[in-house]
N, C-alpha and C positions, 0 to 999 in steps of 0.2 A: 627570328631566323638568322638575321645578319650577325647578331651577337654570338649565337651558337657556332656559326661558321667561323667567325673570327677567333673565338676562343679555341675551337678545334684546331685550326691551322697554326695559331700561335703556339699552342701546346706542343705541336709536332715540330714546327720549324725552330723554336727557341727553347725547347725543353722546359716549358712552364707547366704548372698544374692546371688542367682544364677547369676544374671546379673553382679554383681561386680566380682565374681569369674571368669566368662567367659571373662571378660575384663582385668583380671590381667595378665600382660606379663610374670609373673613367675608361672603361674598356673601349668605348666608341667616341671618347673625347667630346661628348656633348653634341655630336653630329646627328644623333637620332633622338628626336623628342619623345619617342615612345619606349625607348630602352629603359628597362628596370633591371637591377641586379638580380641574380638568381634568388637570393634570400627574400626578395620582395614578392616573388611569384613562383615558388617552387613547383606547384602543381602544374601550371601551364608549361614551364620549362621541361619538367619530367615527361609530360605527355608528348611534347615535340621531340625531345631527345630520343625517347623510345622508338620513334618512327623514322628518324633521319640518320642516326649514327650507326655505323660509320657512314660518312657522307659519300653520296654518289655524285661526283663532280660533273656529271653530264645530265643531271636531272633538274627540271624546274628552273628556279631562279638561281640555283647554286653556281652555274657558270658565270653569271653576271657578277655575283658577289665575289667570286674568285678573282675576276679581273680587277675589281676595286682593291681587293686585298693585295694582290700582286703588285699593282701600281703604287699603292700606298707604302708598301714596305720594300719597294724596288727589288723584288725577287725575280 
């Protein structure tokens, strides 16, 4: 979920391709031991993406992830 959020926000904030970001093995810079690029687990990603996009930034753990993202990129 963190990877999906980061890829979503990066794609909007920096005009990058969402799919390319999600497939980048360095998306989370090794900070998440469970992260796998999109190409390594397409079915799981697609199931989650279908349910959460577009992101509701007031729901579940998304507000916490947004705080990390905002702090990390100083936005």
